[in-house]
N, C-alpha and C positions, 0 to 999 in steps of 0.2 A: 184168171183163177179167182174163185171167191175166197173170202177171208176164212171160213170154216175149212175149205179144202186145203188152203195154204197151211193152216195150223196142223191138220191131220198129217200131212206129208212131213212136216217138220218134227213131229213127235218121234219118228223113227231115227232121226238124226241126232236128237239131243243126247242120248246115252254116250255116243262116241265123243261128242264135243265136250260133254261133262268130264269124261276121263281125261281128254286132252287138256282142258282148262286146269284140272287139278294138278297135272304134271307141270304145267307152265307156272302155276302158282308156287309150287314148291321150289322150282328153279329160281324164280325171281324174288322169292320171299314176299311177294305182294299178296294181299288177302283177296284174291280174285273171286273166290266162291263163298265169301261170307254172305249169309242171308239167302234170299230166294235164288232160284235158277237164273244165271246171268243171260241165258238165251231167250228170256221172255221178250215178246214182241208187242208193239203197240197195235191196237185195233184201228187201222186206218185204211182209206181207199188206196188203190194202186196208184203210184206216181205217174205211170205212163211212160216209163223208160225201159230200155232193154240193154242187156250187157252185150258188148262186142269185144273182140280182141283189141288190146291197147295199141297195136300197130307200131310200136317203137322199134326203130332200126338199131338194135344193140350190136356193136361190132363183135365179131366172133372171138376176138382176143381180149374182150373186156367183160367182166362179170358184174351184174347188178344183183346185189344181195336183197334181203327182205326189205321192201319199201316201208319206211316209217312215216314219211310225210311227203307232201307234194304241193308245189305252188305253180301258178301261171303268171309269168312276169309281164311287165309293161311292154316288153319286146315281142310278146306273143310266143314266148318259149315256155316249155314245160321243164321244171327242175324237180328231179326225184332225189330225195334224201334217203339213203338206204344203208343197210348193215352189211355191206360187202366191202371188198378191197378198194372200191371206187365210190366213196360215200356220196358225192354230189355228181349227178349226171344230168346234162342239159340236152334238150331236143328242140327242134324247131316245130312249127305248128303242124307240119305234115308227119312228124315223128322221126325226122332225120336227126342222126346223132351229131352234136356239135362238139362237146368236150366233156371231160370229167376232171374233178379236182378234189382236194381234201384228203388225199391218200396219207394214211398214218396219223391223221389229226384227231380221230374220234375213237372212243371206246364203245359207245352204244348210242348211235344216232337216234334222236327222238322227234322233237318238234321243229318246224321250220315256218317262218313267216316273212312277209314283205312289209317294210315300213312305208310311210307315205311318199318317200322319195324313190322307192323301188329297190332299196337295198335288201339283201337277203340276211336273215338272222337264223341261227341254228342253235339247238340245245343238245348237249351231250350228257345224258342222264347219269352215266357211270364215270364220265370224265369230269363232271361237275363244272362245266364251262358253258358260256353263251358267247357266240361269235357273231359279229356284224361284218358283212362283206359287201362290196359293190358288185355290180353285175359281171365284172371281169374276174371275180373271185378273190380280189385283194382284201385281206383282213384289215378292217378299219378300227375295230374295237373288240377287246376280249374282256368279259366279266368272269370272275372266278379264276382259279388256278388249276391247271390240268392235274387230275388225279388227287386233288386235295379238297375233300369235303370240309365245310365249315360255315361260319356265320357271315352274313353280309357286312356286319360292322368291321370284320377283319379282312374284307375284300374277297371273301370266299362264298361259294354256293354249295348246296347239298342236294344233289339229284334234281337239277332243273328239268322240267318236263316240257313246258311250253311258255310262250311269251306273246305279248301284243304291244303295239306302240300307238299312242293316241295322237290326235291332231297337233298337240303341243310338243310332240317328240318325246314325251315321258314313256319310260319302258316299264312294263309290268311283267314280272316273271313268277311262274309257279315253281315251287320246290317241294321235295318230299314225295318220292315215288313209292315208298314202302318202308324205307329205313330212316330217311331224314324226316325232320319235323315238317308236316304239311303246312305251308304258309304261302302268302302272296307278298312279293317284294316289289317295292317301287323305287325306280332310279330316274335321274334326270337324263337328258339326251347325251350327256358326256360320260355317263356311267357312274355318276356319284350317287351313292345310296341315300335314299330319303326316308323311307319308313317301311314297316312290315306289319302284316296282321294275319290272324288265323292261328289255330292250334288243332291238335287231334280231337276228334269228336263228331257228334251228329247235330249239334245245335247251330243256330244262326251264326255265321262267321267262322265256324269250325269246318275242318276238312278231313276226308279220308281218301287219299290219292287224288289231289287236284291235278287234272290231266290235260285240260285244254282251256284256253282263255282268248276272248275276243273283246273288242271295244266298239260301241256304236257311235254314230256321228255326234250324239249328245254327250259322249264321254262316259257312259255307263259301262261298267266292267261285268262281263258274263263269264262265269267259271263253271266248267264241267267238273263237278265234284263226284268223281266216278263211282267209288264204292258206296257213297251215300245216295246214289241213283237220283241225282238232281242237278239242276243248274242254279247256282246262286248269283244274285245280281247285287253289285255294290256301286257306290259313287267312287270317284277317283281318289278319295281320301280314306277309303276303307269302310265307310258306313254301310251297313247291311240294309238292303231295300226290300228284297223279296226272294222267293225261290220257286222253282217248278220241279215237280217230281215225275219220274219216269219208271217204267217197268224194267228196262235193261240197264246197261252200264254206259252212261254218256261218255264217249271217248274223244271225239273231235268236233269242234265247232267251226263254222265258217259263215261270214257275212259276205254277201254279194254287193256289188256297187250300188244296187238299188235298195240296200238295207234289208234284204231278205235273209233271215237266219236259217241255217241248215245244221243238222247234227248227224253224226254217224254213231251208232250204238254198237260198240265192241263185238262181243260174242254173239249177240243177236243178229249181227250182220245186216243191220238196217240202215238205209239212208233215209232220213226224215226231214221233211220240209215243215217248219214251225210257223205258227202265226205270231202276232205281236204279243200274245199272252203265253207263249210257250207251248200251246197245244199243237200236237202233230196233225198236220193237214193231210198228208199223203206220205207214202213210203214205198220203198222197193228193196229187194235183197233178202237173203236168208243164209243160214249157216250151210256149209257143204263144201264139196270139192269140185263141183262143175263150174263152167263159165259163169261168172257173176255171183257165185256163192262164196261165202267168206269164212276164213278162220278167225280173224279179228279185224273189223273195220276200224282203222286207227285214226287217220286224218284224211281230209278231203279238200278238193278245190273244184271250182266250176269255171269253165272257159267262157269268153264273151259269146261264143256260139251256143252256150248252154250245155255242153258236154260235161259230164261229171267224172272226175278221177278220184279213186279212193286207194290209199296205201293200206296194205294188209300185211302185218308183220308175222302172222302165224301160218297162213296157207303155204308159202308167202306168194304175193302177187300184187301187181298194179292193175286195178280194175278200171274199166271204162264203161260208162253208161251213156247212151244217147236217147233222145226223145223219140218215141214211136210216132211216126207221122200221122196227123189227123186226130191226135188225142186231145189237143187244146180246144 
């Protein structure tokens, strides 16, 4: 499909999703539709991937709710963080169900990451907590207090959205999903609060719904500043370095092992491969209700085989994309 044809087909879908996004904005009190249409897409070549069924063998007696995040572990297992009664669900490489855990522990699952040792970290945006677990699901560390929003100086968090862990084991947490003050918090590996930076606004180092965060091997911090439609880059002490602007709402960031940066753009439903300067190189996906079409592309991961999984909180669905043979 050519880029003009792709855009023409999407115009008919935008009205429906605009109405949907307004409703979601009112429910969440987030400023989802401030500014231009959040469904705007980048003008990029096709990525060369196609959507397929996710193929997960979900037991009939277990419900998987709206997926909010997804990771691929060092054991070659897929873990889906979701907003149902079984918040964490683990599957093997063939999609076979292994186990679920976290029942009753979360109010609104949001982000999930792996640290360099392979431990799983989760954020509960409405529960105001961050949990660190080993691969057996045992909780090793909790930051914040359940249901109690507040400041990190008092041992509390306010709407944590996402986190990342650098090579030194330092933990960087984004807070402020719409009601809390949007900031970036830094902790040591034992959970001791070190510093914070950021405030509401559009200037360098300010945020409007900081939504996703990753760190590169050199220790630079990349923040998807969602409502400001940009990625901001900082050093590990909070010094602003630069930013990259986008048409849609940057929702989820992901670095592969070879230091390739990817981004999913929320209501635009795009999976974007970025170059070293943040320019989109290629993309796939669009808003809609069909296979591979998105309500909101929230967070993503890529398997060692190159398959892409994207958590979609709005459709809701767990999307899987595989490379079209012969496209490389």
